[in-house]
N, C-alpha and C positions, 0 to 999 in steps of 0.2 A: 534517576529521572522521576520527576514528579508527574502525577497524572491528574487529569480533569475527568470527573465522572459526570455523565449526563444521562438522562432518561429519554428514550424515544418510544412513543406509542406506535405500534405497528398493527395492521389488521390481524385478526386472530388466525387467518389462513396464510399469513405471509411465509412462514417456514415451509408450508406445503407447496406454495407457488414457486418458491425459489429452490425447492428440493434440498433444503439444508436442515439438519436436525437442530433442535433447540440448544443442545450442548455445543454444537459447532458454530452457532450464530454469532457470538462475539468475535471470533476469528474471521468469519466470513465478512462481517460488516467492516472490521478494521482493514482487511485486505482490499475490499471493494472501494472503501473510502480512500485508501492510499493510492490505488490505481487511478481513480477519477481525479483526485487532487493533483497528482503528478501530470496527468493528461492535460489538465487545465493550466499547468504551470504555477500552481499555488504551493507545491512542495518540491523540494529538490529530490534527487534520487536517494540521497542519504536519509533525509527526513521521511520519505515514503517507505524506505526500508525499515526504519525504526517503527513507524506507525503500524506497518503490516506485521510486526513482530518477528521479522527475519533477523538472522545473525550476520548475513552477508549480502552485499549488493547483488551478487550473482543470483541469489534466490529471487530478489525483486526483479531483476532483469528477465529472468525466466517467466515470472508471472506477467510482466508487461508484454513480453513477446507473445504469450499465449492469449492475451487479450487484444493483440493487434495494435498496441500502443507504440508509437515511434519513440526512439530514444533521443532525448535532448542532452547531448554531450558536447560541451564546448571545449575550446583550447584551454580555457582556464580550468575546466574540470580535469583535463588530462594533467596539467601542471600540478594541481592540488593532489591528485592521486599519485603522481610520481614523487612528490614530497613525502607523502605518507609511506610509500614503499621504501 
């Protein structure tokens, strides 16, 4: 998978405000972005899982549940998952 690198300038007290250490910040931002883009319907569950850095959809489902995000899972999604299995 190729990656796009971007720089975002955040306020100096951002990590203190969100209570995340600087070393955990990249993972925190990727997971937060994955959740929000999934919530908005801009990413599928699979792509959100990939962005968040998870190895399984179950990890992403657990994160979405902890954030109160409803699952968007269509009949087509079920058919696709059954084909993979």
